[in-house]
PyMOL Python script that loads the backbone (N, CA, C, O; Angstrom):
from pymol import cmd

cmd.read_pdbstr("""\
ATOM      1  N   MET A   1     -22.448 -10.084 -11.525  1.00  0.00           N
ATOM      2  CA  MET A   1     -22.010  -9.812 -12.887  1.00  0.00           C
ATOM      3  C   MET A   1     -21.162  -8.546 -12.907  1.00  0.00           C
ATOM      4  O   MET A   1     -21.558  -7.516 -12.362  1.00  0.00           O
ATOM      5  N   ILE A   2     -20.022  -8.628 -13.524  1.00  0.00           N
ATOM      6  CA  ILE A   2     -19.120  -7.492 -13.652  1.00  0.00           C
ATOM      7  C   ILE A   2     -19.543  -6.666 -14.855  1.00  0.00           C
ATOM      8  O   ILE A   2     -19.830  -7.209 -15.922  1.00  0.00           O
ATOM      9  N   ASP A   3     -19.581  -5.345 -14.679  1.00  0.00           N
ATOM     10  CA  ASP A   3     -19.945  -4.458 -15.783  1.00  0.00           C
ATOM     11  C   ASP A   3     -18.754  -4.132 -16.672  1.00  0.00           C
ATOM     12  O   ASP A   3     -18.905  -3.935 -17.877  1.00  0.00           O
ATOM     13  N   ARG A   4     -17.569  -4.075 -16.071  1.00  0.00           N
ATOM     14  CA  ARG A   4     -16.389  -3.618 -16.805  1.00  0.00           C
ATOM     15  C   ARG A   4     -15.150  -4.315 -16.253  1.00  0.00           C
ATOM     16  O   ARG A   4     -15.013  -4.464 -15.038  1.00  0.00           O
ATOM     17  N   LEU A   5     -14.256  -4.737 -17.125  1.00  0.00           N
ATOM     18  CA  LEU A   5     -12.991  -5.325 -16.703  1.00  0.00           C
ATOM     19  C   LEU A   5     -11.996  -4.190 -16.490  1.00  0.00           C
ATOM     20  O   LEU A   5     -11.658  -3.463 -17.424  1.00  0.00           O
ATOM     21  N   LEU A   6     -11.538  -4.049 -15.269  1.00  0.00           N
ATOM     22  CA  LEU A   6     -10.630  -2.967 -14.924  1.00  0.00           C
ATOM     23  C   LEU A   6      -9.192  -3.462 -14.912  1.00  0.00           C
ATOM     24  O   LEU A   6      -8.938  -4.659 -14.774  1.00  0.00           O
ATOM     25  N   GLY A   7      -8.273  -2.550 -15.055  1.00  0.00           N
ATOM     26  CA  GLY A   7      -6.858  -2.881 -15.026  1.00  0.00           C
ATOM     27  C   GLY A   7      -6.318  -3.159 -16.411  1.00  0.00           C
ATOM     28  O   GLY A   7      -7.036  -3.084 -17.408  1.00  0.00           O
ATOM     29  N   LYS A   8      -5.053  -3.479 -16.451  1.00  0.00           N
ATOM     30  CA  LYS A   8      -4.386  -3.756 -17.722  1.00  0.00           C
ATOM     31  C   LYS A   8      -4.868  -5.103 -18.249  1.00  0.00           C
ATOM     32  O   LYS A   8      -4.951  -6.082 -17.507  1.00  0.00           O
ATOM     33  N   LYS A   9      -5.184  -5.138 -19.549  1.00  0.00           N
ATOM     34  CA  LYS A   9      -5.708  -6.373 -20.134  1.00  0.00           C
ATOM     35  C   LYS A   9      -5.338  -6.462 -21.606  1.00  0.00           C
ATOM     36  O   LYS A   9      -4.961  -5.475 -22.238  1.00  0.00           O
ATOM     37  N   VAL A  10      -5.458  -7.680 -22.130  1.00  0.00           N
ATOM     38  CA  VAL A  10      -5.359  -7.894 -23.569  1.00  0.00           C
ATOM     39  C   VAL A  10      -6.662  -8.531 -24.006  1.00  0.00           C
ATOM     40  O   VAL A  10      -7.298  -9.266 -23.251  1.00  0.00           O
ATOM     41  N   ILE A  11      -7.048  -8.236 -25.241  1.00  0.00           N
ATOM     42  CA  ILE A  11      -8.311  -8.727 -25.768  1.00  0.00           C
ATOM     43  C   ILE A  11      -8.025  -9.587 -26.988  1.00  0.00           C
ATOM     44  O   ILE A  11      -7.293  -9.173 -27.887  1.00  0.00           O
ATOM     45  N   GLY A  12      -8.601 -10.779 -27.021  1.00  0.00           N
ATOM     46  CA  GLY A  12      -8.434 -11.674 -28.153  1.00  0.00           C
ATOM     47  C   GLY A  12      -7.614 -12.903 -27.801  1.00  0.00           C
ATOM     48  O   GLY A  12      -6.824 -12.896 -26.857  1.00  0.00           O
ATOM     49  N   ILE A  13      -7.815 -13.950 -28.575  1.00  0.00           N
ATOM     50  CA  ILE A  13      -7.183 -15.238 -28.302  1.00  0.00           C
ATOM     51  C   ILE A  13      -5.670 -15.187 -28.487  1.00  0.00           C
ATOM     52  O   ILE A  13      -4.925 -15.618 -27.607  1.00  0.00           O
ATOM     53  N   LYS A  14      -5.209 -14.665 -29.625  1.00  0.00           N
ATOM     54  CA  LYS A  14      -3.769 -14.635 -29.900  1.00  0.00           C
ATOM     55  C   LYS A  14      -3.013 -13.813 -28.866  1.00  0.00           C
ATOM     56  O   LYS A  14      -1.953 -14.224 -28.394  1.00  0.00           O
ATOM     57  N   GLN A  15      -3.554 -12.662 -28.517  1.00  0.00           N
ATOM     58  CA  GLN A  15      -2.897 -11.807 -27.539  1.00  0.00           C
ATOM     59  C   GLN A  15      -2.873 -12.463 -26.161  1.00  0.00           C
ATOM     60  O   GLN A  15      -1.888 -12.348 -25.431  1.00  0.00           O
ATOM     61  N   ALA A  16      -3.950 -13.146 -25.810  1.00  0.00           N
ATOM     62  CA  ALA A  16      -4.016 -13.826 -24.518  1.00  0.00           C
ATOM     63  C   ALA A  16      -3.007 -14.965 -24.450  1.00  0.00           C
ATOM     64  O   ALA A  16      -2.346 -15.145 -23.427  1.00  0.00           O
ATOM     65  N   ILE A  17      -2.883 -15.731 -25.522  1.00  0.00           N
ATOM     66  CA  ILE A  17      -1.906 -16.828 -25.557  1.00  0.00           C
ATOM     67  C   ILE A  17      -0.494 -16.278 -25.366  1.00  0.00           C
ATOM     68  O   ILE A  17       0.290 -16.820 -24.586  1.00  0.00           O
ATOM     69  N   LYS A  18      -0.177 -15.210 -26.077  1.00  0.00           N
ATOM     70  CA  LYS A  18       1.151 -14.606 -25.979  1.00  0.00           C
ATOM     71  C   LYS A  18       1.427 -14.134 -24.546  1.00  0.00           C
ATOM     72  O   LYS A  18       2.501 -14.391 -24.002  1.00  0.00           O
ATOM     73  N   ALA A  19       0.465 -13.449 -23.946  1.00  0.00           N
ATOM     74  CA  ALA A  19       0.641 -12.925 -22.592  1.00  0.00           C
ATOM     75  C   ALA A  19       0.783 -14.051 -21.564  1.00  0.00           C
ATOM     76  O   ALA A  19       1.611 -13.954 -20.659  1.00  0.00           O
ATOM     77  N   ILE A  20      -0.008 -15.108 -21.691  1.00  0.00           N
ATOM     78  CA  ILE A  20       0.090 -16.228 -20.755  1.00  0.00           C
ATOM     79  C   ILE A  20       1.453 -16.911 -20.900  1.00  0.00           C
ATOM     80  O   ILE A  20       2.078 -17.272 -19.902  1.00  0.00           O
ATOM     81  N   ASN A  21       1.909 -17.085 -22.136  1.00  0.00           N
ATOM     82  CA  ASN A  21       3.232 -17.668 -22.347  1.00  0.00           C
ATOM     83  C   ASN A  21       4.341 -16.821 -21.731  1.00  0.00           C
ATOM     84  O   ASN A  21       5.381 -17.348 -21.339  1.00  0.00           O
ATOM     85  N   ASN A  22       4.120 -15.504 -21.644  1.00  0.00           N
ATOM     86  CA  ASN A  22       5.091 -14.599 -21.034  1.00  0.00           C
ATOM     87  C   ASN A  22       4.917 -14.498 -19.515  1.00  0.00           C
ATOM     88  O   ASN A  22       5.627 -13.737 -18.857  1.00  0.00           O
ATOM     89  N   GLY A  23       3.975 -15.265 -18.963  1.00  0.00           N
ATOM     90  CA  GLY A  23       3.751 -15.276 -17.522  1.00  0.00           C
ATOM     91  C   GLY A  23       3.031 -14.052 -16.988  1.00  0.00           C
ATOM     92  O   GLY A  23       3.179 -13.713 -15.813  1.00  0.00           O
ATOM     93  N   GLU A  24       2.253 -13.382 -17.830  1.00  0.00           N
ATOM     94  CA  GLU A  24       1.614 -12.129 -17.440  1.00  0.00           C
ATOM     95  C   GLU A  24       0.149 -12.259 -17.031  1.00  0.00           C
ATOM     96  O   GLU A  24      -0.412 -11.298 -16.505  1.00  0.00           O
ATOM     97  N   GLY A  25      -0.485 -13.390 -17.247  1.00  0.00           N
ATOM     98  CA  GLY A  25      -1.925 -13.504 -17.023  1.00  0.00           C
ATOM     99  C   GLY A  25      -2.314 -13.809 -15.601  1.00  0.00           C
ATOM    100  O   GLY A  25      -1.639 -14.562 -14.898  1.00  0.00           O
ATOM    101  N   ILE A  26      -3.430 -13.204 -15.179  1.00  0.00           N
ATOM    102  CA  ILE A  26      -3.995 -13.476 -13.854  1.00  0.00           C
ATOM    103  C   ILE A  26      -5.350 -14.158 -13.982  1.00  0.00           C
ATOM    104  O   ILE A  26      -5.570 -15.228 -13.416  1.00  0.00           O
ATOM    105  N   VAL A  27      -6.268 -13.527 -14.739  1.00  0.00           N
ATOM    106  CA  VAL A  27      -7.622 -14.063 -14.907  1.00  0.00           C
ATOM    107  C   VAL A  27      -7.974 -14.026 -16.395  1.00  0.00           C
ATOM    108  O   VAL A  27      -7.839 -12.995 -17.052  1.00  0.00           O
ATOM    109  N   LEU A  28      -8.423 -15.160 -16.907  1.00  0.00           N
ATOM    110  CA  LEU A  28      -8.855 -15.282 -18.291  1.00  0.00           C
ATOM    111  C   LEU A  28     -10.376 -15.324 -18.332  1.00  0.00           C
ATOM    112  O   LEU A  28     -11.000 -16.132 -17.644  1.00  0.00           O
ATOM    113  N   TYR A  29     -10.968 -14.454 -19.136  1.00  0.00           N
ATOM    114  CA  TYR A  29     -12.412 -14.458 -19.359  1.00  0.00           C
ATOM    115  C   TYR A  29     -12.658 -15.024 -20.755  1.00  0.00           C
ATOM    116  O   TYR A  29     -12.039 -14.588 -21.726  1.00  0.00           O
ATOM    117  N   ILE A  30     -13.562 -15.996 -20.849  1.00  0.00           N
ATOM    118  CA  ILE A  30     -13.908 -16.560 -22.154  1.00  0.00           C
ATOM    119  C   ILE A  30     -15.426 -16.517 -22.332  1.00  0.00           C
ATOM    120  O   ILE A  30     -16.187 -16.666 -21.376  1.00  0.00           O
ATOM    121  N   ALA A  31     -15.841 -16.310 -23.569  1.00  0.00           N
ATOM    122  CA  ALA A  31     -17.265 -16.247 -23.889  1.00  0.00           C
ATOM    123  C   ALA A  31     -17.803 -17.655 -24.132  1.00  0.00           C
ATOM    124  O   ALA A  31     -17.191 -18.440 -24.856  1.00  0.00           O
ATOM    125  N   GLN A  32     -18.927 -17.966 -23.538  1.00  0.00           N
ATOM    126  CA  GLN A  32     -19.533 -19.286 -23.671  1.00  0.00           C
ATOM    127  C   GLN A  32     -20.016 -19.573 -25.081  1.00  0.00           C
ATOM    128  O   GLN A  32     -20.099 -20.735 -25.479  1.00  0.00           O
ATOM    129  N   ASP A  33     -20.338 -18.526 -25.852  1.00  0.00           N
ATOM    130  CA  ASP A  33     -20.846 -18.760 -27.202  1.00  0.00           C
ATOM    131  C   ASP A  33     -19.738 -18.732 -28.265  1.00  0.00           C
ATOM    132  O   ASP A  33     -20.028 -18.799 -29.460  1.00  0.00           O
ATOM    133  N   ALA A  34     -18.495 -18.635 -27.845  1.00  0.00           N
ATOM    134  CA  ALA A  34     -17.372 -18.673 -28.794  1.00  0.00           C
ATOM    135  C   ALA A  34     -17.130 -20.118 -29.226  1.00  0.00           C
ATOM    136  O   ALA A  34     -17.457 -21.053 -28.495  1.00  0.00           O
ATOM    137  N   ASP A  35     -16.560 -20.295 -30.412  1.00  0.00           N
ATOM    138  CA  ASP A  35     -16.267 -21.620 -30.951  1.00  0.00           C
ATOM    139  C   ASP A  35     -15.229 -22.311 -30.072  1.00  0.00           C
ATOM    140  O   ASP A  35     -14.109 -21.819 -29.931  1.00  0.00           O
ATOM    141  N   ILE A  36     -15.588 -23.428 -29.492  1.00  0.00           N
ATOM    142  CA  ILE A  36     -14.703 -24.144 -28.579  1.00  0.00           C
ATOM    143  C   ILE A  36     -13.417 -24.592 -29.272  1.00  0.00           C
ATOM    144  O   ILE A  36     -12.374 -24.714 -28.630  1.00  0.00           O
ATOM    145  N   LYS A  37     -13.491 -24.835 -30.566  1.00  0.00           N
ATOM    146  CA  LYS A  37     -12.292 -25.268 -31.300  1.00  0.00           C
ATOM    147  C   LYS A  37     -11.204 -24.209 -31.269  1.00  0.00           C
ATOM    148  O   LYS A  37     -10.022 -24.542 -31.186  1.00  0.00           O
ATOM    149  N   VAL A  38     -11.578 -22.951 -31.334  1.00  0.00           N
ATOM    150  CA  VAL A  38     -10.581 -21.887 -31.315  1.00  0.00           C
ATOM    151  C   VAL A  38     -10.131 -21.540 -29.898  1.00  0.00           C
ATOM    152  O   VAL A  38      -9.070 -20.943 -29.715  1.00  0.00           O
ATOM    153  N   LEU A  39     -10.925 -21.907 -28.900  1.00  0.00           N
ATOM    154  CA  LEU A  39     -10.571 -21.621 -27.512  1.00  0.00           C
ATOM    155  C   LEU A  39      -9.780 -22.732 -26.835  1.00  0.00           C
ATOM    156  O   LEU A  39      -9.168 -22.503 -25.792  1.00  0.00           O
ATOM    157  N   THR A  40      -9.782 -23.930 -27.408  1.00  0.00           N
ATOM    158  CA  THR A  40      -9.187 -25.093 -26.754  1.00  0.00           C
ATOM    159  C   THR A  40      -7.728 -24.867 -26.358  1.00  0.00           C
ATOM    160  O   THR A  40      -7.355 -25.123 -25.214  1.00  0.00           O
ATOM    161  N   LYS A  41      -6.911 -24.397 -27.278  1.00  0.00           N
ATOM    162  CA  LYS A  41      -5.489 -24.187 -26.989  1.00  0.00           C
ATOM    163  C   LYS A  41      -5.309 -23.176 -25.854  1.00  0.00           C
ATOM    164  O   LYS A  41      -4.488 -23.375 -24.959  1.00  0.00           O
ATOM    165  N   LEU A  42      -6.077 -22.101 -25.900  1.00  0.00           N
ATOM    166  CA  LEU A  42      -5.992 -21.061 -24.890  1.00  0.00           C
ATOM    167  C   LEU A  42      -6.389 -21.585 -23.514  1.00  0.00           C
ATOM    168  O   LEU A  42      -5.696 -21.330 -22.528  1.00  0.00           O
ATOM    169  N   VAL A  43      -7.486 -22.306 -23.442  1.00  0.00           N
ATOM    170  CA  VAL A  43      -7.970 -22.834 -22.164  1.00  0.00           C
ATOM    171  C   VAL A  43      -6.972 -23.847 -21.594  1.00  0.00           C
ATOM    172  O   VAL A  43      -6.698 -23.829 -20.395  1.00  0.00           O
ATOM    173  N   GLU A  44      -6.430 -24.724 -22.433  1.00  0.00           N
ATOM    174  CA  GLU A  44      -5.441 -25.700 -21.974  1.00  0.00           C
ATOM    175  C   GLU A  44      -4.192 -25.008 -21.440  1.00  0.00           C
ATOM    176  O   GLU A  44      -3.652 -25.409 -20.409  1.00  0.00           O
ATOM    177  N   LEU A  45      -3.735 -23.973 -22.136  1.00  0.00           N
ATOM    178  CA  LEU A  45      -2.564 -23.216 -21.700  1.00  0.00           C
ATOM    179  C   LEU A  45      -2.831 -22.521 -20.365  1.00  0.00           C
ATOM    180  O   LEU A  45      -1.989 -22.543 -19.467  1.00  0.00           O
ATOM    181  N   ALA A  46      -3.998 -21.908 -20.242  1.00  0.00           N
ATOM    182  CA  ALA A  46      -4.352 -21.223 -18.994  1.00  0.00           C
ATOM    183  C   ALA A  46      -4.373 -22.205 -17.820  1.00  0.00           C
ATOM    184  O   ALA A  46      -3.884 -21.886 -16.736  1.00  0.00           O
ATOM    185  N   LYS A  47      -4.926 -23.376 -18.028  1.00  0.00           N
ATOM    186  CA  LYS A  47      -4.954 -24.391 -16.965  1.00  0.00           C
ATOM    187  C   LYS A  47      -3.543 -24.830 -16.602  1.00  0.00           C
ATOM    188  O   LYS A  47      -3.221 -24.980 -15.423  1.00  0.00           O
ATOM    189  N   ALA A  48      -2.704 -25.036 -17.608  1.00  0.00           N
ATOM    190  CA  ALA A  48      -1.325 -25.478 -17.372  1.00  0.00           C
ATOM    191  C   ALA A  48      -0.523 -24.426 -16.603  1.00  0.00           C
ATOM    192  O   ALA A  48       0.330 -24.765 -15.783  1.00  0.00           O
ATOM    193  N   LYS A  49      -0.802 -23.159 -16.871  1.00  0.00           N
ATOM    194  CA  LYS A  49      -0.079 -22.062 -16.215  1.00  0.00           C
ATOM    195  C   LYS A  49      -0.800 -21.571 -14.953  1.00  0.00           C
ATOM    196  O   LYS A  49      -0.396 -20.579 -14.346  1.00  0.00           O
ATOM    197  N   GLU A  50      -1.873 -22.276 -14.566  1.00  0.00           N
ATOM    198  CA  GLU A  50      -2.652 -21.976 -13.367  1.00  0.00           C
ATOM    199  C   GLU A  50      -3.244 -20.563 -13.372  1.00  0.00           C
ATOM    200  O   GLU A  50      -3.239 -19.866 -12.357  1.00  0.00           O
ATOM    201  N   VAL A  51      -3.752 -20.163 -14.538  1.00  0.00           N
ATOM    202  CA  VAL A  51      -4.453 -18.890 -14.676  1.00  0.00           C
ATOM    203  C   VAL A  51      -5.936 -19.153 -14.399  1.00  0.00           C
ATOM    204  O   VAL A  51      -6.519 -20.085 -14.953  1.00  0.00           O
ATOM    205  N   GLU A  52      -6.528 -18.347 -13.561  1.00  0.00           N
ATOM    206  CA  GLU A  52      -7.946 -18.489 -13.242  1.00  0.00           C
ATOM    207  C   GLU A  52      -8.782 -18.250 -14.502  1.00  0.00           C
ATOM    208  O   GLU A  52      -8.500 -17.330 -15.270  1.00  0.00           O
ATOM    209  N   ILE A  53      -9.808 -19.075 -14.711  1.00  0.00           N
ATOM    210  CA  ILE A  53     -10.673 -18.956 -15.884  1.00  0.00           C
ATOM    211  C   ILE A  53     -12.098 -18.657 -15.432  1.00  0.00           C
ATOM    212  O   ILE A  53     -12.659 -19.352 -14.585  1.00  0.00           O
ATOM    213  N   LYS A  54     -12.671 -17.604 -16.020  1.00  0.00           N
ATOM    214  CA  LYS A  54     -14.064 -17.244 -15.743  1.00  0.00           C
ATOM    215  C   LYS A  54     -14.801 -17.185 -17.073  1.00  0.00           C
ATOM    216  O   LYS A  54     -14.211 -16.877 -18.109  1.00  0.00           O
ATOM    217  N   THR A  55     -16.091 -17.481 -17.033  1.00  0.00           N
ATOM    218  CA  THR A  55     -16.877 -17.452 -18.263  1.00  0.00           C
ATOM    219  C   THR A  55     -17.880 -16.300 -18.248  1.00  0.00           C
ATOM    220  O   THR A  55     -18.360 -15.862 -17.202  1.00  0.00           O
ATOM    221  N   VAL A  56     -18.170 -15.835 -19.456  1.00  0.00           N
ATOM    222  CA  VAL A  56     -19.159 -14.791 -19.693  1.00  0.00           C
ATOM    223  C   VAL A  56     -20.128 -15.375 -20.716  1.00  0.00           C
ATOM    224  O   VAL A  56     -19.709 -16.126 -21.597  1.00  0.00           O
ATOM    225  N   LYS A  57     -21.411 -15.046 -20.615  1.00  0.00           N
ATOM    226  CA  LYS A  57     -22.420 -15.652 -21.492  1.00  0.00           C
ATOM    227  C   LYS A  57     -22.153 -15.483 -22.980  1.00  0.00           C
ATOM    228  O   LYS A  57     -22.193 -16.458 -23.730  1.00  0.00           O
ATOM    229  N   THR A  58     -21.880 -14.246 -23.417  1.00  0.00           N
ATOM    230  CA  THR A  58     -21.758 -14.020 -24.858  1.00  0.00           C
ATOM    231  C   THR A  58     -20.500 -13.226 -25.206  1.00  0.00           C
ATOM    232  O   THR A  58     -19.934 -12.523 -24.370  1.00  0.00           O
ATOM    233  N   MET A  59     -20.081 -13.359 -26.463  1.00  0.00           N
ATOM    234  CA  MET A  59     -18.951 -12.594 -26.970  1.00  0.00           C
ATOM    235  C   MET A  59     -19.269 -11.098 -26.941  1.00  0.00           C
ATOM    236  O   MET A  59     -18.404 -10.279 -26.629  1.00  0.00           O
ATOM    237  N   LYS A  60     -20.499 -10.755 -27.262  1.00  0.00           N
ATOM    238  CA  LYS A  60     -20.916  -9.357 -27.258  1.00  0.00           C
ATOM    239  C   LYS A  60     -20.786  -8.767 -25.849  1.00  0.00           C
ATOM    240  O   LYS A  60     -20.295  -7.652 -25.675  1.00  0.00           O
ATOM    241  N   GLU A  61     -21.228  -9.522 -24.861  1.00  0.00           N
ATOM    242  CA  GLU A  61     -21.152  -9.076 -23.470  1.00  0.00           C
ATOM    243  C   GLU A  61     -19.687  -8.902 -23.036  1.00  0.00           C
ATOM    244  O   GLU A  61     -19.356  -7.932 -22.355  1.00  0.00           O
ATOM    245  N   LEU A  62     -18.816  -9.834 -23.427  1.00  0.00           N
ATOM    246  CA  LEU A  62     -17.401  -9.738 -23.074  1.00  0.00           C
ATOM    247  C   LEU A  62     -16.762  -8.529 -23.745  1.00  0.00           C
ATOM    248  O   LEU A  62     -15.967  -7.824 -23.123  1.00  0.00           O
ATOM    249  N   GLY A  63     -17.099  -8.283 -24.999  1.00  0.00           N
ATOM    250  CA  GLY A  63     -16.591  -7.100 -25.681  1.00  0.00           C
ATOM    251  C   GLY A  63     -16.999  -5.824 -24.966  1.00  0.00           C
ATOM    252  O   GLY A  63     -16.191  -4.912 -24.792  1.00  0.00           O
ATOM    253  N   LYS A  64     -18.247  -5.768 -24.559  1.00  0.00           N
ATOM    254  CA  LYS A  64     -18.755  -4.600 -23.836  1.00  0.00           C
ATOM    255  C   LYS A  64     -18.016  -4.427 -22.512  1.00  0.00           C
ATOM    256  O   LYS A  64     -17.693  -3.303 -22.127  1.00  0.00           O
ATOM    257  N   MET A  65     -17.747  -5.519 -21.819  1.00  0.00           N
ATOM    258  CA  MET A  65     -17.007  -5.460 -20.557  1.00  0.00           C
ATOM    259  C   MET A  65     -15.586  -4.934 -20.765  1.00  0.00           C
ATOM    260  O   MET A  65     -14.995  -4.345 -19.859  1.00  0.00           O
ATOM    261  N   CYS A  66     -15.045  -5.153 -21.964  1.00  0.00           N
ATOM    262  CA  CYS A  66     -13.695  -4.689 -22.299  1.00  0.00           C
ATOM    263  C   CYS A  66     -13.688  -3.260 -22.817  1.00  0.00           C
ATOM    264  O   CYS A  66     -12.623  -2.671 -23.004  1.00  0.00           O
ATOM    265  N   GLY A  67     -14.870  -2.698 -23.051  1.00  0.00           N
ATOM    266  CA  GLY A  67     -14.961  -1.332 -23.534  1.00  0.00           C
ATOM    267  C   GLY A  67     -14.814  -1.211 -25.040  1.00  0.00           C
ATOM    268  O   GLY A  67     -14.416  -0.161 -25.545  1.00  0.00           O
ATOM    269  N   ILE A  68     -15.136  -2.292 -25.767  1.00  0.00           N
ATOM    270  CA  ILE A  68     -15.084  -2.243 -27.226  1.00  0.00           C
ATOM    271  C   ILE A  68     -16.477  -2.483 -27.794  1.00  0.00           C
ATOM    272  O   ILE A  68     -17.351  -3.026 -27.118  1.00  0.00           O
ATOM    273  N   GLU A  69     -16.670  -2.075 -29.031  1.00  0.00           N
ATOM    274  CA  GLU A  69     -17.986  -2.147 -29.660  1.00  0.00           C
ATOM    275  C   GLU A  69     -18.274  -3.491 -30.344  1.00  0.00           C
ATOM    276  O   GLU A  69     -19.389  -3.722 -30.811  1.00  0.00           O
ATOM    277  N   VAL A  70     -17.283  -4.366 -30.403  1.00  0.00           N
ATOM    278  CA  VAL A  70     -17.454  -5.665 -31.051  1.00  0.00           C
ATOM    279  C   VAL A  70     -17.302  -6.767 -30.018  1.00  0.00           C
ATOM    280  O   VAL A  70     -16.804  -6.533 -28.916  1.00  0.00           O
ATOM    281  N   GLY A  71     -17.730  -7.963 -30.376  1.00  0.00           N
ATOM    282  CA  GLY A  71     -17.622  -9.086 -29.472  1.00  0.00           C
ATOM    283  C   GLY A  71     -16.189  -9.579 -29.359  1.00  0.00           C
ATOM    284  O   GLY A  71     -15.352  -9.302 -30.218  1.00  0.00           O
ATOM    285  N   SER A  72     -15.920 -10.310 -28.290  1.00  0.00           N
ATOM    286  CA  SER A  72     -14.605 -10.898 -28.078  1.00  0.00           C
ATOM    287  C   SER A  72     -14.764 -12.289 -27.495  1.00  0.00           C
ATOM    288  O   SER A  72     -15.584 -12.507 -26.604  1.00  0.00           O
ATOM    289  N   ALA A  73     -13.974 -13.233 -28.003  1.00  0.00           N
ATOM    290  CA  ALA A  73     -14.030 -14.602 -27.500  1.00  0.00           C
ATOM    291  C   ALA A  73     -13.281 -14.732 -26.178  1.00  0.00           C
ATOM    292  O   ALA A  73     -13.615 -15.574 -25.345  1.00  0.00           O
ATOM    293  N   ALA A  74     -12.246 -13.875 -25.992  1.00  0.00           N
ATOM    294  CA  ALA A  74     -11.412 -13.988 -24.794  1.00  0.00           C
ATOM    295  C   ALA A  74     -10.814 -12.640 -24.410  1.00  0.00           C
ATOM    296  O   ALA A  74     -10.572 -11.777 -25.254  1.00  0.00           O
ATOM    297  N   ALA A  75     -10.589 -12.493 -23.120  1.00  0.00           N
ATOM    298  CA  ALA A  75      -9.889 -11.319 -22.583  1.00  0.00           C
ATOM    299  C   ALA A  75      -9.088 -11.792 -21.379  1.00  0.00           C
ATOM    300  O   ALA A  75      -9.536 -12.651 -20.620  1.00  0.00           O
ATOM    301  N   LEU A  76      -7.908 -11.227 -21.216  1.00  0.00           N
ATOM    302  CA  LEU A  76      -7.018 -11.641 -20.139  1.00  0.00           C
ATOM    303  C   LEU A  76      -6.611 -10.432 -19.317  1.00  0.00           C
ATOM    304  O   LEU A  76      -6.105  -9.446 -19.852  1.00  0.00           O
ATOM    305  N   ILE A  77      -6.838 -10.516 -18.003  1.00  0.00           N
ATOM    306  CA  ILE A  77      -6.373  -9.475 -17.088  1.00  0.00           C
ATOM    307  C   ILE A  77      -4.908  -9.768 -16.798  1.00  0.00           C
ATOM    308  O   ILE A  77      -4.536 -10.891 -16.458  1.00  0.00           O
ATOM    309  N   LEU A  78      -4.085  -8.734 -16.940  1.00  0.00           N
ATOM    310  CA  LEU A  78      -2.644  -8.891 -16.778  1.00  0.00           C
ATOM    311  C   LEU A  78      -2.192  -8.515 -15.377  1.00  0.00           C
ATOM    312  O   LEU A  78      -2.823  -7.712 -14.689  1.00  0.00           O
ATOM    313  N   GLU A  79      -1.097  -9.110 -14.981  1.00  0.00           N
ATOM    314  CA  GLU A  79      -0.491  -8.811 -13.698  1.00  0.00           C
ATOM    315  C   GLU A  79       0.088  -7.406 -13.741  1.00  0.00           C
ATOM    316  O   GLU A  79       0.810  -7.050 -14.672  1.00  0.00           O
ATOM    317  N   GLU A  80      -0.228  -6.619 -12.741  1.00  0.00           N
ATOM    318  CA  GLU A  80       0.305  -5.254 -12.664  1.00  0.00           C
ATOM    319  C   GLU A  80       1.679  -5.326 -12.000  1.00  0.00           C
ATOM    320  O   GLU A  80       1.791  -5.687 -10.829  1.00  0.00           O
ATOM    321  N   ILE A  81       2.707  -4.985 -12.747  1.00  0.00           N
ATOM    322  CA  ILE A  81       4.059  -5.012 -12.225  1.00  0.00           C
ATOM    323  C   ILE A  81       4.469  -3.587 -11.877  1.00  0.00           C
ATOM    324  O   ILE A  81       4.488  -2.712 -12.743  1.00  0.00           O
ATOM    325  N   CYS A  82       4.794  -3.355 -10.617  1.00  0.00           N
ATOM    326  CA  CYS A  82       5.155  -2.004 -10.153  1.00  0.00           C
ATOM    327  C   CYS A  82       6.652  -1.800 -10.186  1.00  0.00           C
ATOM    328  O   CYS A  82       7.136  -0.725  -9.831  1.00  0.00           O
TER     329      CYS A  82
END
""", "prot")
cmd.dss("prot")
cmd.show_as("cartoon", "prot")
cmd.util.cbc("prot")
cmd.orient("prot")
């Protein structure tokens, strides 16, 4: 279990969709207790763009891993461009 997501990231479904469309995503984390209806588009896009998908048990746990005090349905680790 990862305690903290390190590196550049975006938090939230809309931000993750935008970043994946821009070709910036490496690993997508999604919360298992998030509403699947709101995650469907994001998960389909990630699969189409060959972004690795990992799951976390709860939105609260994912938020904590991102360093925020609220839950999050999704977080995306971005490609570090040097």
